[in-house]
Each structure stands twice: as C-alpha cells, then as structure tokens.
Backbone as JSON Lines, residues from 0, in Angstrom:
{"i":0,"aa":"M","n":[100.88,84.51,89.79],"ca":[100.57,85.78,90.5],"c":[101.9,86.44,90.92]}
{"i":1,"aa":"S","n":[101.9,87.74,90.87],"ca":[103.13,88.51,91.16],"c":[103.04,89.2,92.49]}
{"i":2,"aa":"K","n":[104.23,89.67,92.98],"ca":[104.33,90.46,94.19],"c":[104.52,91.89,93.81]}
{"i":3,"aa":"L","n":[103.84,92.84,94.52],"ca":[103.99,94.24,94.23],"c":[104.85,94.9,95.3]}
{"i":4,"aa":"I","n":[105.94,95.5,94.92],"ca":[106.87,96.13,95.84],"c":[106.9,97.65,95.57]}
{"i":5,"aa":"V","n":[106.75,98.39,96.62],"ca":[106.95,99.83,96.52],"c":[108.37,100.2,97.01]}
{"i":6,"aa":"T","n":[109.16,100.77,96.12],"ca":[110.47,101.3,96.49],"c":[110.39,102.77,96.57]}
{"i":7,"aa":"A","n":[110.8,103.39,97.66],"ca":[110.61,104.82,97.82],"c":[111.75,105.45,98.6]}
{"i":8,"aa":"F","n":[112.13,106.62,98.13],"ca":[113.05,107.5,98.85],"c":[112.22,108.39,99.75]}
{"i":9,"aa":"V","n":[112.47,108.41,101.02],"ca":[111.69,109.27,101.92],"c":[112.55,110.0,102.91]}
{"i":10,"aa":"T","n":[112.07,111.12,103.43],"ca":[112.75,111.87,104.45],"c":[112.33,111.29,105.84]}
{"i":11,"aa":"L","n":[112.93,111.76,106.88],"ca":[112.53,111.32,108.2],"c":[111.06,111.61,108.53]}
{"i":12,"aa":"D","n":[110.53,112.66,107.94],"ca":[109.1,112.94,108.15],"c":[108.19,112.38,107.02]}
{"i":13,"aa":"G","n":[108.73,111.45,106.28],"ca":[107.92,110.7,105.33],"c":[107.65,111.31,103.99]}
{"i":14,"aa":"V","n":[108.34,112.43,103.71],"ca":[108.11,113.12,102.39],"c":[108.84,112.35,101.34]}
{"i":15,"aa":"M","n":[108.14,112.1,100.17],"ca":[108.74,111.43,99.06],"c":[108.73,112.3,97.8]}
{"i":16,"aa":"Q","n":[108.31,113.51,97.9],"ca":[108.15,114.39,96.75],"c":[109.48,114.91,96.21]}
{"i":17,"aa":"A","n":[109.75,114.73,94.93],"ca":[110.89,115.35,94.24],"c":[112.23,115.08,94.88]}
{"i":18,"aa":"P","n":[112.64,113.81,95.12],"ca":[113.94,113.58,95.72],"c":[115.09,113.91,94.83]}
{"i":19,"aa":"G","n":[114.93,113.91,93.49],"ca":[116.06,114.03,92.61],"c":[116.37,115.34,92.08]}
{"i":20,"aa":"G","n":[115.45,116.35,92.19],"ca":[115.74,117.65,91.61],"c":[114.56,118.6,91.69]}
{"i":21,"aa":"P","n":[114.78,119.9,91.59],"ca":[113.74,120.9,91.71],"c":[112.66,120.82,90.65]}
{"i":22,"aa":"G","n":[112.94,120.28,89.47],"ca":[111.98,120.27,88.43],"c":[111.09,119.04,88.41]}
{"i":23,"aa":"E","n":[111.29,118.12,89.38],"ca":[110.51,116.85,89.34],"c":[109.08,117.07,89.66]}
{"i":24,"aa":"D","n":[108.77,117.77,90.72],"ca":[107.39,117.93,91.17],"c":[107.3,119.19,92.06]}
{"i":25,"aa":"A","n":[106.79,120.26,91.48],"ca":[106.69,121.48,92.24],"c":[105.28,121.74,92.66]}
{"i":26,"aa":"D","n":[104.45,120.69,92.67],"ca":[103.04,120.81,93.14],"c":[102.92,121.39,94.52]}
{"i":27,"aa":"G","n":[101.99,122.27,94.71],"ca":[101.8,122.88,96.02],"c":[102.85,123.82,96.38]}
{"i":28,"aa":"G","n":[103.64,124.31,95.44],"ca":[104.7,125.26,95.69],"c":[105.95,124.61,96.38]}
{"i":29,"aa":"F","n":[106.11,123.3,96.15],"ca":[107.18,122.57,96.84],"c":[108.54,123.14,96.34]}
{"i":30,"aa":"E","n":[109.38,123.55,97.3],"ca":[110.63,124.24,96.99],"c":[111.87,123.43,97.33]}
{"i":31,"aa":"Y","n":[111.74,122.18,97.72],"ca":[112.87,121.46,98.32],"c":[113.31,120.31,97.44]}
{"i":32,"aa":"G","n":[113.0,120.35,96.13],"ca":[113.37,119.27,95.25],"c":[114.88,119.0,95.22]}
{"i":33,"aa":"G","n":[115.26,117.73,95.21],"ca":[116.67,117.34,95.21],"c":[117.23,117.01,96.58]}
{"i":34,"aa":"W","n":[116.32,116.85,97.58],"ca":[116.77,116.67,98.94],"c":[117.54,115.36,99.15]}
{"i":35,"aa":"Q","n":[117.38,114.38,98.23],"ca":[118.04,113.08,98.41],"c":[119.46,113.12,97.78]}
{"i":36,"aa":"V","n":[119.72,114.06,96.87],"ca":[120.99,114.0,96.15],"c":[122.22,114.05,97.04]}
{"i":37,"aa":"P","n":[122.29,114.91,98.1],"ca":[123.49,114.95,98.93],"c":[123.82,113.67,99.64]}
{"i":38,"aa":"Y","n":[122.84,112.73,99.72],"ca":[123.05,111.47,100.44],"c":[123.33,110.29,99.51]}
{"i":39,"aa":"T","n":[123.56,110.6,98.23],"ca":[123.85,109.51,97.28],"c":[125.33,109.17,97.32]}
{"i":40,"aa":"D","n":[125.61,107.9,97.56],"ca":[126.98,107.43,97.59],"c":[127.06,106.04,96.94]}
{"i":41,"aa":"Q","n":[128.19,105.38,97.0],"ca":[128.33,104.08,96.33],"c":[127.42,103.03,97.0]}
{"i":42,"aa":"D","n":[127.26,103.14,98.34],"ca":[126.37,102.19,99.01],"c":[124.95,102.34,98.48]}
{"i":43,"aa":"F","n":[124.48,103.58,98.34],"ca":[123.16,103.87,97.9],"c":[122.96,103.33,96.47]}
{"i":44,"aa":"M","n":[123.88,103.61,95.59],"ca":[123.8,103.13,94.19],"c":[123.84,101.62,94.14]}
{"i":45,"aa":"G","n":[124.56,100.99,95.02],"ca":[124.57,99.56,95.07],"c":[123.24,98.95,95.4]}
{"i":46,"aa":"I","n":[122.53,99.57,96.36],"ca":[121.21,99.19,96.74],"c":[120.26,99.29,95.53]}
{"i":47,"aa":"M","n":[120.3,100.42,94.86],"ca":[119.4,100.64,93.74],"c":[119.74,99.71,92.58]}
{"i":48,"aa":"Q","n":[121.02,99.42,92.37],"ca":[121.38,98.48,91.31],"c":[120.79,97.1,91.6]}
{"i":49,"aa":"T","n":[120.9,96.65,92.82],"ca":[120.36,95.37,93.23],"c":[118.83,95.37,93.04]}
{"i":50,"aa":"A","n":[118.2,96.45,93.45],"ca":[116.73,96.51,93.41],"c":[116.23,96.34,91.94]}
{"i":51,"aa":"F","n":[116.9,96.99,91.02],"ca":[116.45,96.91,89.62],"c":[116.9,95.61,88.93]}
{"i":52,"aa":"E","n":[118.14,95.24,89.14],"ca":[118.76,94.11,88.45],"c":[118.16,92.77,88.92]}
{"i":53,"aa":"Q","n":[118.03,92.64,90.22],"ca":[117.69,91.3,90.82],"c":[116.3,91.22,91.37]}
{"i":54,"aa":"S","n":[115.65,92.35,91.57],"ca":[114.41,92.32,92.34],"c":[113.18,92.81,91.6]}
{"i":55,"aa":"A","n":[113.31,93.11,90.31],"ca":[112.14,93.64,89.54],"c":[112.06,93.01,88.23]}
{"i":56,"aa":"D","n":[110.86,92.54,87.89],"ca":[110.57,91.96,86.57],"c":[109.69,92.87,85.72]}
{"i":57,"aa":"H","n":[108.94,93.72,86.39],"ca":[108.04,94.67,85.72],"c":[108.08,95.95,86.48]}
{"i":58,"aa":"L","n":[107.9,97.09,85.79],"ca":[107.92,98.41,86.42],"c":[106.55,99.02,86.28]}
{"i":59,"aa":"L","n":[105.98,99.5,87.39],"ca":[104.69,100.12,87.44],"c":[104.89,101.63,87.8]}
{"i":60,"aa":"L","n":[104.35,102.54,86.98],"ca":[104.62,103.97,87.21],"c":[103.34,104.75,87.01]}
{"i":61,"aa":"G","n":[103.25,105.88,87.72],"ca":[102.24,106.89,87.44],"c":[102.71,107.78,86.34]}
{"i":62,"aa":"R","n":[101.84,108.69,85.85],"ca":[102.17,109.5,84.66],"c":[103.39,110.36,84.9]}
{"i":63,"aa":"K","n":[103.44,111.08,86.04],"ca":[104.49,112.03,86.24],"c":[105.86,111.35,86.33]}
{"i":64,"aa":"T","n":[105.94,110.25,87.06],"ca":[107.18,109.52,87.16],"c":[107.58,108.89,85.84]}
{"i":65,"aa":"Y","n":[106.6,108.43,85.11],"ca":[106.87,107.91,83.76],"c":[107.48,108.97,82.92]}
{"i":66,"aa":"D","n":[106.94,110.2,82.94],"ca":[107.51,111.28,82.1],"c":[108.94,111.56,82.45]}
{"i":67,"aa":"I","n":[109.26,111.53,83.79],"ca":[110.64,111.78,84.22],"c":[111.58,110.64,83.76]}
{"i":68,"aa":"F","n":[111.16,109.41,83.97],"ca":[111.98,108.27,83.55],"c":[112.17,108.2,82.03]}
{"i":69,"aa":"A","n":[111.08,108.38,81.33],"ca":[111.09,108.27,79.9],"c":[111.93,109.36,79.21]}
{"i":70,"aa":"A","n":[112.05,110.5,79.88],"ca":[112.85,111.61,79.3],"c":[114.34,111.36,79.55]}
{"i":71,"aa":"Y","n":[114.67,110.5,80.49],"ca":[116.11,110.31,80.83],"c":[116.67,108.95,80.39]}
{"i":72,"aa":"W","n":[116.07,107.9,80.83],"ca":[116.68,106.54,80.66],"c":[116.87,106.12,79.21]}
{"i":73,"aa":"P","n":[115.94,106.39,78.28],"ca":[116.23,105.93,76.9],"c":[117.48,106.59,76.29]}
{"i":74,"aa":"R","n":[117.88,107.73,76.83],"ca":[119.09,108.41,76.31],"c":[120.37,107.79,76.91]}
{"i":75,"aa":"V","n":[120.26,106.95,77.9],"ca":[121.45,106.3,78.48],"c":[121.69,105.03,77.71]}
{"i":76,"aa":"T","n":[122.65,105.05,76.81],"ca":[122.88,103.89,75.92],"c":[124.14,103.11,76.27]}
{"i":77,"aa":"D","n":[124.76,103.49,77.37],"ca":[125.96,102.77,77.79],"c":[125.58,101.36,78.23]}
{"i":78,"aa":"E","n":[126.15,100.36,77.5],"ca":[125.81,98.98,77.81],"c":[126.33,98.53,79.15]}
{"i":79,"aa":"N","n":[127.28,99.28,79.75],"ca":[127.81,98.94,81.05],"c":[126.98,99.53,82.19]}
{"i":80,"aa":"N","n":[125.96,100.36,81.88],"ca":[125.07,100.89,82.86],"c":[123.93,99.92,83.04]}
{"i":81,"aa":"S","n":[124.09,99.05,84.05],"ca":[123.16,97.91,84.22],"c":[121.76,98.38,84.55]}
{"i":82,"aa":"I","n":[121.62,99.46,85.3],"ca":[120.26,99.97,85.6],"c":[119.57,100.44,84.31]}
{"i":83,"aa":"A","n":[120.3,101.19,83.48],"ca":[119.65,101.61,82.22],"c":[119.29,100.45,81.33]}
{"i":84,"aa":"V","n":[120.19,99.48,81.24],"ca":[119.88,98.3,80.41],"c":[118.62,97.59,80.9]}
{"i":85,"aa":"K","n":[118.52,97.45,82.25],"ca":[117.36,96.77,82.79],"c":[116.07,97.6,82.56]}
{"i":86,"aa":"L","n":[116.11,98.87,82.89],"ca":[114.93,99.7,82.76],"c":[114.47,99.81,81.31]}
{"i":87,"aa":"N","n":[115.38,100.0,80.4],"ca":[115.0,100.16,79.01],"c":[114.44,98.89,78.38]}
{"i":88,"aa":"G","n":[114.83,97.75,78.92],"ca":[114.42,96.53,78.38],"c":[113.16,95.9,79.01]}
{"i":89,"aa":"M","n":[112.95,96.15,80.3],"ca":[111.88,95.47,81.01],"c":[110.51,96.02,80.68]}
{"i":90,"aa":"P","n":[109.47,95.22,80.89],"ca":[108.09,95.68,80.63],"c":[107.72,96.77,81.65]}
{"i":91,"aa":"K","n":[107.09,97.84,81.13],"ca":[106.69,98.96,81.96],"c":[105.21,99.18,81.79]}
{"i":92,"aa":"Y","n":[104.51,99.41,82.92],"ca":[103.06,99.64,82.91],"c":[102.81,101.0,83.52]}
{"i":93,"aa":"V","n":[101.98,101.81,82.86],"ca":[101.79,103.17,83.25],"c":[100.32,103.42,83.48]}
{"i":94,"aa":"A","n":[99.99,103.83,84.74],"ca":[98.59,104.17,85.1],"c":[98.37,105.67,84.83]}
{"i":95,"aa":"S","n":[97.56,105.98,83.87],"ca":[97.31,107.4,83.54],"c":[95.93,107.54,82.85]}
{"i":96,"aa":"R","n":[95.25,108.56,83.18],"ca":[94.0,108.9,82.5],"c":[94.17,109.93,81.42]}
{"i":97,"aa":"T","n":[95.4,110.5,81.32],"ca":[95.66,111.62,80.39],"c":[96.52,111.23,79.2]}
{"i":98,"aa":"L","n":[97.4,110.26,79.4],"ca":[98.27,109.87,78.27],"c":[97.49,109.06,77.22]}
{"i":99,"aa":"S","n":[97.8,109.25,75.99],"ca":[97.18,108.51,74.95],"c":[98.1,107.52,74.27]}
{"i":100,"aa":"G","n":[99.39,107.7,74.42],"ca":[100.4,106.82,73.85],"c":[101.7,106.91,74.62]}
{"i":101,"aa":"L","n":[102.5,105.83,74.48],"ca":[103.78,105.75,75.18],"c":[104.9,105.43,74.2]}
{"i":102,"aa":"E","n":[105.96,106.22,74.26],"ca":[107.06,106.05,73.33],"c":[108.19,105.2,73.88]}
{"i":103,"aa":"W","n":[108.38,105.12,75.17],"ca":[109.48,104.33,75.75],"c":[109.29,102.89,75.46]}
{"i":104,"aa":"H","n":[110.33,102.24,75.0],"ca":[110.28,100.84,74.56],"c":[109.63,99.96,75.62]}
{"i":105,"aa":"N","n":[108.75,99.09,75.18],"ca":[108.13,98.06,76.02],"c":[107.26,98.65,77.14]}
{"i":106,"aa":"S","n":[106.61,99.79,76.84],"ca":[105.7,100.43,77.82],"c":[104.28,100.16,77.4]}
{"i":107,"aa":"H","n":[103.44,99.96,78.43],"ca":[102.03,99.6,78.22],"c":[101.14,100.5,79.03]}
{"i":108,"aa":"L","n":[100.1,101.07,78.47],"ca":[99.22,101.99,79.17],"c":[98.08,101.21,79.82]}
{"i":109,"aa":"L","n":[97.93,101.49,81.12],"ca":[96.77,100.94,81.88],"c":[95.61,101.92,81.81]}
{"i":110,"aa":"K","n":[94.56,101.52,81.18],"ca":[93.38,102.4,81.06],"c":[92.33,102.06,82.09]}
{"i":111,"aa":"G","n":[91.46,103.02,82.36],"ca":[90.4,102.77,83.31],"c":[90.86,102.92,84.78]}
{"i":112,"aa":"D","n":[90.17,102.26,85.66],"ca":[90.45,102.38,87.1],"c":[91.81,101.78,87.44]}
{"i":113,"aa":"A","n":[92.68,102.54,88.14],"ca":[94.05,102.13,88.33],"c":[94.07,100.93,89.29]}
{"i":114,"aa":"A","n":[93.28,100.94,90.33],"ca":[93.3,99.88,91.31],"c":[92.85,98.55,90.63]}
{"i":115,"aa":"E","n":[91.83,98.6,89.84],"ca":[91.33,97.39,89.13],"c":[92.39,96.89,88.16]}
{"i":116,"aa":"S","n":[93.03,97.8,87.47],"ca":[94.05,97.41,86.45],"c":[95.26,96.8,87.11]}
{"i":117,"aa":"V","n":[95.72,97.32,88.25],"ca":[96.85,96.76,88.91],"c":[96.51,95.43,89.55]}
{"i":118,"aa":"A","n":[95.31,95.33,90.1],"ca":[94.89,94.02,90.7],"c":[94.89,92.95,89.58]}
{"i":119,"aa":"E","n":[94.46,93.3,88.38],"ca":[94.47,92.36,87.28],"c":[95.89,92.0,86.85]}
{"i":120,"aa":"L","n":[96.76,92.99,86.87],"ca":[98.19,92.77,86.56],"c":[98.79,91.76,87.55]}
{"i":121,"aa":"K","n":[98.52,91.93,88.8],"ca":[99.09,91.08,89.85],"c":[98.66,89.63,89.61]}
{"i":122,"aa":"E","n":[97.39,89.43,89.2],"ca":[96.89,88.11,88.93],"c":[97.51,87.5,87.7]}
{"i":123,"aa":"R","n":[97.75,88.33,86.7],"ca":[98.16,87.83,85.39],"c":[99.72,87.64,85.25]}
{"i":124,"aa":"L","n":[100.48,88.51,85.9],"ca":[101.93,88.48,85.73],"c":[102.59,87.59,86.81]}
{"i":125,"aa":"D","n":[103.78,87.09,86.45],"ca":[104.62,86.38,87.42],"c":[105.76,87.28,87.84]}
{"i":126,"aa":"G","n":[106.43,86.91,88.96],"ca":[107.6,87.67,89.39],"c":[107.27,88.83,90.23]}
{"i":127,"aa":"V","n":[108.03,89.91,90.1],"ca":[107.89,91.13,90.95],"c":[107.53,92.32,90.12]}
{"i":128,"aa":"I","n":[106.47,93.03,90.54],"ca":[106.13,94.31,89.98],"c":[106.64,95.39,90.97]}
{"i":129,"aa":"M","n":[107.47,96.27,90.48],"ca":[108.0,97.32,91.36],"c":[107.52,98.68,90.92]}
{"i":130,"aa":"T","n":[107.14,99.51,91.88],"ca":[106.81,100.88,91.55],"c":[107.71,101.82,92.37]}
{"i":131,"aa":"Q","n":[108.04,102.94,91.73],"ca":[108.91,103.9,92.41],"c":[108.41,105.3,92.13]}
{"i":132,"aa":"G","n":[108.52,106.17,93.14],"ca":[107.91,107.49,92.95],"c":[106.42,107.37,92.89]}
{"i":133,"aa":"S","n":[105.76,108.13,91.99],"ca":[104.35,107.94,91.7],"c":[103.49,107.98,92.98]}
{"i":134,"aa":"S","n":[103.55,109.08,93.72],"ca":[102.91,109.19,95.02],"c":[101.38,108.97,94.91]}
{"i":135,"aa":"D","n":[100.73,109.56,93.91],"ca":[99.28,109.39,93.78],"c":[98.92,107.92,93.53]}
{"i":136,"aa":"L","n":[99.68,107.25,92.65],"ca":[99.47,105.88,92.39],"c":[99.67,105.0,93.63]}
{"i":137,"aa":"I","n":[100.77,105.28,94.38],"ca":[101.03,104.52,95.6],"c":[99.89,104.65,96.57]}
{"i":138,"aa":"R","n":[99.35,105.86,96.75],"ca":[98.25,106.02,97.66],"c":[97.05,105.22,97.25]}
{"i":139,"aa":"T","n":[96.84,105.09,95.95],"ca":[95.73,104.29,95.43],"c":[95.98,102.84,95.77]}
{"i":140,"aa":"L","n":[97.18,102.37,95.58],"ca":[97.55,100.99,95.91],"c":[97.37,100.71,97.43]}
{"i":141,"aa":"Q","n":[97.72,101.72,98.23],"ca":[97.58,101.53,99.68],"c":[96.13,101.43,100.09]}
{"i":142,"aa":"R","n":[95.29,102.3,99.53],"ca":[93.84,102.32,99.87],"c":[93.18,100.99,99.51]}
{"i":143,"aa":"H","n":[93.69,100.33,98.46],"ca":[93.05,99.1,98.02],"c":[93.86,97.85,98.44]}
{"i":144,"aa":"D","n":[94.79,98.09,99.37],"ca":[95.52,96.96,100.02],"c":[96.23,96.1,98.96]}
{"i":145,"aa":"L","n":[96.95,96.71,98.02],"ca":[97.59,95.98,96.93],"c":[99.12,95.89,97.1]}
{"i":146,"aa":"V","n":[99.66,96.52,98.14],"ca":[101.1,96.55,98.32],"c":[101.53,95.32,99.15]}
{"i":147,"aa":"D","n":[102.51,94.55,98.64],"ca":[103.01,93.33,99.31],"c":[104.26,93.62,100.1]}
{"i":148,"aa":"E","n":[105.05,94.6,99.71],"ca":[106.29,94.83,100.31],"c":[106.77,96.31,100.11]}
{"i":149,"aa":"Y","n":[107.43,96.85,101.09],"ca":[108.03,98.19,100.99],"c":[109.56,98.07,101.05]}
{"i":150,"aa":"R","n":[110.24,98.8,100.23],"ca":[111.71,98.94,100.36],"c":[111.97,100.47,100.44]}
{"i":151,"aa":"L","n":[112.27,100.9,101.61],"ca":[112.41,102.3,101.92],"c":[113.8,102.74,102.14]}
{"i":152,"aa":"L","n":[114.2,103.88,101.52],"ca":[115.5,104.44,101.77],"c":[115.22,105.78,102.49]}
{"i":153,"aa":"V","n":[115.41,105.75,103.82],"ca":[115.07,106.86,104.67],"c":[116.28,107.79,104.82]}
{"i":154,"aa":"N","n":[116.14,109.0,104.29],"ca":[117.25,109.97,104.31],"c":[117.23,110.8,105.58]}
{"i":155,"aa":"P","n":[118.41,111.1,106.17],"ca":[118.43,111.82,107.44],"c":[118.21,113.29,107.29]}
{"i":156,"aa":"V","n":[117.04,113.65,106.84],"ca":[116.68,115.06,106.67],"c":[115.18,115.22,106.92]}
{"i":157,"aa":"V","n":[114.77,116.35,107.48],"ca":[113.36,116.66,107.69],"c":[113.02,117.86,106.8]}
{"i":158,"aa":"I","n":[112.0,117.71,105.98],"ca":[111.59,118.77,105.06],"c":[110.46,119.6,105.64]}
{"i":159,"aa":"G","n":[109.52,118.95,106.34],"ca":[108.43,119.67,106.99],"c":[107.19,119.93,106.16]}
{"i":160,"aa":"T","n":[107.24,119.57,104.89],"ca":[106.1,119.75,103.98],"c":[106.28,118.82,102.79]}
{"i":161,"aa":"G","n":[105.24,118.68,101.98],"ca":[105.37,117.89,100.78],"c":[104.5,116.63,100.83]}
{"i":162,"aa":"K","n":[104.49,115.92,99.73],"ca":[103.7,114.68,99.62],"c":[104.36,113.55,100.42]}
{"i":163,"aa":"R","n":[103.59,112.92,101.26],"ca":[104.16,111.87,102.13],"c":[103.78,110.49,101.62]}
{"i":164,"aa":"L","n":[104.64,109.52,101.99],"ca":[104.41,108.14,101.52],"c":[103.1,107.61,102.04]}
{"i":165,"aa":"F","n":[102.84,107.8,103.33],"ca":[101.6,107.28,103.93],"c":[100.67,108.43,104.24]}
{"i":166,"aa":"A","n":[99.48,108.34,103.75],"ca":[98.46,109.36,103.97],"c":[97.21,108.71,104.55]}
{"i":167,"aa":"E","n":[96.28,109.52,105.03],"ca":[95.05,108.97,105.55],"c":[94.3,108.18,104.47]}
{"i":168,"aa":"G","n":[93.68,107.09,104.88],"ca":[92.94,106.28,103.9],"c":[93.67,105.01,103.54]}
{"i":169,"aa":"A","n":[94.91,104.82,103.98],"ca":[95.62,103.57,103.7],"c":[94.99,102.45,104.49]}
{"i":170,"aa":"A","n":[95.0,101.23,103.92],"ca":[94.45,100.1,104.6],"c":[95.33,99.71,105.74]}
{"i":171,"aa":"P","n":[94.76,99.4,106.92],"ca":[95.57,99.0,108.06],"c":[96.27,97.64,107.79]}
{"i":172,"aa":"V","n":[97.58,97.62,107.85],"ca":[98.36,96.41,107.62],"c":[99.54,96.41,108.54]}
{"i":173,"aa":"A","n":[99.84,95.26,109.18],"ca":[101.07,95.11,109.97],"c":[102.19,94.65,109.03]}
{"i":174,"aa":"W","n":[103.4,95.1,109.35],"ca":[104.56,94.77,108.54],"c":[105.67,94.23,109.43]}
{"i":175,"aa":"K","n":[106.55,93.37,108.83],"ca":[107.69,92.88,109.54],"c":[108.94,93.26,108.7]}
{"i":176,"aa":"I","n":[109.98,93.63,109.43],"ca":[111.2,94.04,108.73],"c":[112.02,92.82,108.39]}
{"i":177,"aa":"T","n":[112.5,92.75,107.13],"ca":[113.23,91.6,106.67],"c":[114.68,91.93,106.32]}
{"i":178,"aa":"E","n":[115.0,93.24,106.24],"ca":[116.37,93.6,105.93],"c":[116.57,95.08,106.32]}
{"i":179,"aa":"S","n":[117.78,95.35,106.83],"ca":[118.06,96.72,107.27],"c":[119.59,96.95,107.18]}
{"i":180,"aa":"R","n":[119.96,98.09,106.63],"ca":[121.35,98.47,106.65],"c":[121.44,99.99,106.47]}
{"i":181,"aa":"V","n":[122.62,100.52,106.81],"ca":[122.84,101.96,106.76],"c":[123.97,102.25,105.78]}
{"i":182,"aa":"T","n":[123.73,103.18,104.87],"ca":[124.79,103.58,103.92],"c":[125.82,104.44,104.59]}
{"i":183,"aa":"G","n":[126.95,104.69,103.93],"ca":[127.93,105.56,104.45],"c":[127.48,106.99,104.66]}
{"i":184,"aa":"A","n":[126.48,107.39,103.91],"ca":[125.98,108.75,104.04],"c":[124.82,108.85,105.03]}
{"i":185,"aa":"G","n":[124.53,107.75,105.71],"ca":[123.47,107.75,106.75],"c":[122.09,107.46,106.32]}
{"i":186,"aa":"V","n":[121.89,106.97,105.09],"ca":[120.58,106.56,104.65],"c":[120.25,105.18,105.16]}
{"i":187,"aa":"Q","n":[119.09,105.05,105.85],"ca":[118.66,103.73,106.37],"c":[117.84,103.05,105.29]}
{"i":188,"aa":"Y","n":[118.32,101.86,104.85],"ca":[117.55,101.04,103.91],"c":[116.85,99.94,104.73]}
{"i":189,"aa":"C","n":[115.53,99.84,104.57],"ca":[114.7,98.88,105.25],"c":[113.75,98.23,104.28]}
{"i":190,"aa":"A","n":[113.67,96.91,104.39],"ca":[112.63,96.17,103.59],"c":[111.6,95.59,104.57]}
{"i":191,"aa":"Y","n":[110.34,95.73,104.19],"ca":[109.24,95.29,105.04],"c":[108.3,94.36,104.2]}
{"i":192,"aa":"E","n":[107.91,93.26,104.79],"ca":[106.91,92.38,104.21],"c":[105.63,92.37,105.06]}
{"i":193,"aa":"R","n":[104.54,92.01,104.42],"ca":[103.25,91.99,105.12],"c":[103.29,90.97,106.26]}
{"i":194,"aa":"A","n":[102.58,91.35,107.33],"ca":[102.54,90.47,108.48],"c":[101.1,90.42,109.01]}
{"i":195,"aa":"G","n":[100.12,90.45,108.13],"ca":[98.74,90.34,108.58],"c":[98.14,91.61,109.03]}
{"i":196,"aa":"K","n":[97.1,91.55,109.83],"ca":[96.39,92.72,110.3],"c":[97.04,93.23,111.6]}
{"i":197,"aa":"P","n":[96.97,94.53,111.84],"ca":[97.58,95.06,113.1],"c":[96.85,94.49,114.32]}
{"i":198,"aa":"E","n":[97.6,94.35,115.39],"ca":[97.01,93.99,116.68],"c":[97.13,95.21,117.58]}
{"i":199,"aa":"Y","n":[96.17,95.3,118.54],"ca":[96.09,96.48,119.4],"c":[96.06,96.05,120.86]}
{"i":200,"aa":"G","n":[96.51,96.95,121.69],"ca":[96.53,96.69,123.13],"c":[96.5,97.98,123.91]}
{"i":201,"aa":"S","n":[96.83,97.93,125.16],"ca":[96.81,99.09,126.03],"c":[97.87,98.98,127.1]}
{"i":202,"aa":"F","n":[98.53,100.1,127.41],"ca":[99.46,100.16,128.48],"c":[98.8,100.62,129.82]}
{"i":203,"aa":"L","n":[97.48,100.87,129.75],"ca":[96.77,101.3,130.96],"c":[96.66,100.14,131.92]}
{"i":204,"aa":"L","n":[96.75,100.41,133.23],"ca":[96.59,99.39,134.27],"c":[95.14,98.97,134.38]}
{"i":205,"aa":"D","n":[94.97,97.68,134.66],"ca":[93.6,97.15,134.9],"c":[93.15,97.65,136.27]}
{"i":206,"aa":"E","n":[92.12,98.51,136.26],"ca":[91.69,99.05,137.54],"c":[91.13,98.0,138.5]}
{"i":207,"aa":"E","n":[90.74,96.86,138.0],"ca":[90.21,95.82,138.9],"c":[91.3,94.9,139.42]}
{"i":208,"aa":"G","n":[92.54,95.1,138.94],"ca":[93.62,94.19,139.32],"c":[94.24,94.58,140.68]}
C-alpha cells in the first residue's frame, strides 16, 4: 500500500491557482498567475529537488496540470537536471474524463471515477504517490479522505481570489506538523501527517462552576 502526498504552492490566503505563470489557469478570470515566481530561490529549488528525487515514486495529476507538465518536462533533456530526469522517468497517473491518450513517457490514464481509481492505486502500489497542482483532483481526494500527508510551500503574499487548497466538503482530519523551515525569500515549508479525527472543546466558562 502506498502513501498519498499532496505538494502544493499556496498563498497566505490559501490560493493555489496558477503559481507559475499567467497562462497556467485563467479560470474565473484569474489575473494573478505567476505569484510564486518572485519567491523562488535556491532554498526553494532545493526543497522541490528533494521532494521529487527522494520523496516520490509515482506522480498523480489532473488533466490541466498534466498538460502543463507534459508540454515542458519532456523537452528538458539535460541529464544534470535531476528533477527532469526523475519526472520523465517515473510512472505518472492522470485522472481525466476528457483525455483519450497520453504521450508523455510512462503515463497512464485513470478512467472512470477518480476517487475509486486513486483508492485502487493506493492499495496496489508501493512507496509514495505525490500529486501537485491539480486543484479539482485534490478536492476530490480531500472529500474522500484519501490524503495522507501535505507538503505546503506557503508564499508571503495575499491574492484575495482564486482556487483555494481547502474548500467546503473536505473530510474533517487532524494533522500534526513534522517539518518546518523558511526559505531565504520568506516561503514557509511545512509538512503535515495525519493525526486522527479532530477534537473539539470550548473556552466558555462552566456556568455551574
């Protein structure tokens, strides 16, 4: 059985839409694409390099993120680019109802219900399945309680609109932080693992006390 990790670039207000450029995702008239780019430094790239090289055995993507990745990474043929080498060689699984075929090497199309397909993948595969971007897919994973770990890179910027990492309908889950550091550009990297169901209480005084 495998572990499913969500890696996401997010703003302080939780937006994950189009961090890398204006053409990534303009849904809803989103005008702020590329908000993460000014905060990219060597620390940030080191975190991403570790995430792909050492922490991922399989990549899970939605259609839109697959299109972005597949248009870029196969063209990076530098054998010294460790991220490109890993991404181009590793197994990739794509949840889509519209794609009929995949050209990126070692890519596999998940047909039918995405939640059922991913649950089956988790049972069948060993190691770590990592998904990045793919907001619609991530929300499906959240609703069906399929996420085992989050690795968030929180950028010090507020956008005020856009697709957010957590939306209504996510399964209630408590998380514990397992790693935290800050890059030179002020990006907070945090890793969270599942910690069971949330507990609830009250700060109100006991009127009978």
